[in-house]
Legacy VTK file of the C-alpha trace (Angstrom):
# vtk DataFile Version 3.0
C-alpha trace
ASCII
DATASET POLYDATA
POINTS 181 float
126.293 136.401 124.052
124.816 133.387 125.742
122.658 132.617 128.720
125.401 133.330 131.248
125.142 137.053 130.464
122.061 136.989 132.700
123.078 137.304 136.356
119.901 135.588 137.534
120.835 132.289 135.826
123.005 129.467 137.179
124.077 126.807 134.699
122.990 123.373 135.921
124.160 121.328 132.937
123.627 120.565 129.291
120.568 118.834 127.866
119.571 117.678 124.407
116.374 118.651 122.622
114.834 115.186 122.992
115.003 115.521 126.777
113.657 119.090 126.703
110.778 117.841 124.554
110.117 114.893 126.896
109.870 117.233 129.896
107.535 119.516 127.950
105.394 116.486 127.070
105.224 115.434 130.733
103.950 118.895 131.730
101.453 119.389 128.961
100.387 116.384 126.870
97.914 115.029 129.452
95.993 118.317 129.785
92.583 118.152 128.114
92.753 121.837 127.142
95.796 121.126 124.975
94.267 117.949 123.550
91.289 119.968 122.334
93.710 122.530 120.929
95.758 120.128 118.786
92.749 118.099 117.668
90.914 121.250 116.511
93.957 122.093 114.409
94.013 118.734 112.662
97.005 117.131 114.357
97.045 113.422 115.184
98.809 113.810 118.532
100.322 116.267 120.977
103.769 115.253 119.692
102.879 116.034 116.061
101.442 119.397 117.044
104.367 120.482 119.229
107.025 119.239 116.785
105.337 121.342 114.099
105.130 124.267 116.547
108.865 124.239 117.316
110.099 123.330 113.826
110.865 126.927 112.702
113.732 127.198 115.214
115.082 123.714 114.346
115.542 122.935 118.048
117.303 119.633 117.426
120.199 121.608 115.872
120.660 123.950 118.846
122.896 123.498 121.897
120.687 123.440 124.997
121.537 124.061 128.632
119.474 124.007 131.818
119.691 127.038 134.094
118.323 127.594 137.588
116.548 130.936 137.792
117.382 133.035 140.853
114.331 135.044 141.995
112.274 133.607 139.134
109.243 135.807 139.809
111.380 138.887 139.174
113.335 137.400 136.255
110.177 136.254 134.445
109.037 139.853 134.090
111.967 140.481 131.754
111.395 137.402 129.600
109.773 137.900 126.221
106.602 135.988 125.389
106.275 133.175 122.889
106.373 134.388 119.268
103.078 132.884 118.155
100.285 134.170 115.970
97.729 133.974 118.784
99.750 135.960 121.322
100.828 138.448 118.651
97.236 139.149 117.642
95.769 139.180 121.152
98.477 140.756 123.250
101.565 142.071 121.420
99.973 144.789 119.263
101.337 143.046 116.171
104.919 142.798 117.461
106.779 139.497 117.158
107.057 139.269 120.945
106.655 141.476 123.972
108.271 141.669 127.404
106.153 139.849 130.010
106.077 142.832 132.383
104.556 144.948 129.601
101.567 142.636 129.148
100.700 141.629 132.720
97.854 144.144 132.901
96.429 143.178 129.513
92.925 141.631 129.847
94.021 138.507 127.932
96.547 137.867 130.739
94.553 139.131 133.737
91.428 137.169 132.750
93.134 134.031 131.434
91.721 131.144 133.477
94.798 128.958 132.956
97.113 131.705 134.235
94.814 132.394 137.202
94.847 128.684 138.136
98.645 128.556 137.912
98.985 131.678 140.102
96.792 129.946 142.695
98.738 126.681 142.531
102.190 127.284 141.066
104.114 124.005 140.631
106.868 123.292 143.150
109.223 122.384 140.305
108.936 123.487 136.708
111.010 124.022 133.589
110.376 126.696 130.989
111.969 126.655 127.532
113.402 129.592 125.648
116.012 130.952 123.316
118.590 133.665 123.829
118.238 136.077 120.923
119.679 139.569 120.606
120.409 139.842 124.320
116.994 138.714 125.526
115.305 135.521 126.658
112.368 134.676 124.407
110.077 131.910 125.623
109.373 128.971 123.355
107.100 127.249 125.835
105.837 128.050 129.298
104.031 131.301 128.506
101.171 130.696 130.959
103.547 129.647 133.755
105.848 132.621 133.097
102.928 135.066 133.219
101.762 133.475 136.470
105.288 133.460 137.870
105.709 137.176 137.153
102.625 137.858 139.301
103.827 135.950 142.366
105.336 137.737 145.352
107.221 134.644 146.501
108.076 131.360 144.805
108.467 128.088 146.674
110.503 125.425 144.924
112.686 125.430 141.848
112.201 127.063 138.489
114.647 126.225 135.729
114.764 127.119 132.076
116.170 125.219 129.112
117.912 127.733 126.856
119.724 127.732 123.536
121.302 130.558 121.581
119.393 131.480 118.435
120.838 133.833 115.821
118.853 135.893 113.360
115.243 136.923 113.269
112.801 135.031 115.465
110.385 132.997 113.357
106.684 132.646 114.004
106.008 129.469 115.995
102.925 127.266 115.877
101.266 128.461 112.722
97.915 127.330 114.095
96.810 124.273 112.193
98.286 121.367 110.306
97.416 122.857 106.938
99.215 126.170 107.589
102.987 125.684 107.696
LINES 1 182
181 0 1 2 3 4 5 6 7 8 9 10 11 12 13 14 15 16 17 18 19 20 21 22 23 24 25 26 27 28 29 30 31 32 33 34 35 36 37 38 39 40 41 42 43 44 45 46 47 48 49 50 51 52 53 54 55 56 57 58 59 60 61 62 63 64 65 66 67 68 69 70 71 72 73 74 75 76 77 78 79 80 81 82 83 84 85 86 87 88 89 90 91 92 93 94 95 96 97 98 99 100 101 102 103 104 105 106 107 108 109 110 111 112 113 114 115 116 117 118 119 120 121 122 123 124 125 126 127 128 129 130 131 132 133 134 135 136 137 138 139 140 141 142 143 144 145 146 147 148 149 150 151 152 153 154 155 156 157 158 159 160 161 162 163 164 165 166 167 168 169 170 171 172 173 174 175 176 177 178 179 180
């Protein structure tokens, strides 16, 4: 079952991983918060850090599509959060991932300054990235934006998501630092 099983998605076209990655870079690489993050973990660049982060799903081997999200603030509530060690420890009670609507009241979400800033100034256009796995959309990137989006009453502009089907168990992404892989 692919992305079109979700009634809130409209297929806009296909995209390759290099273009998904380039869009991700444009959104994130310039942010000083993320620069501190990858440098603290021993990576030489944003690109090295994020390539290592995504490597467990072998994104370059997946077939990607771009989908417009209808009523994205409602749809985002049913997305599953990024399967990372940090979110698992802080917010998922040890689960691999958790549905966004189930964590919106968690202090790590409610008090997250980045999420609060995005709620106050949600981008007019944005693209999230995820995988379709076992009948659910699991975010690969865009966790802060998705949590902000799920809190908005109304969204102005376009929200799209790059999606690929992923079979099997979801691996842990972004092991934390360059020496842990």
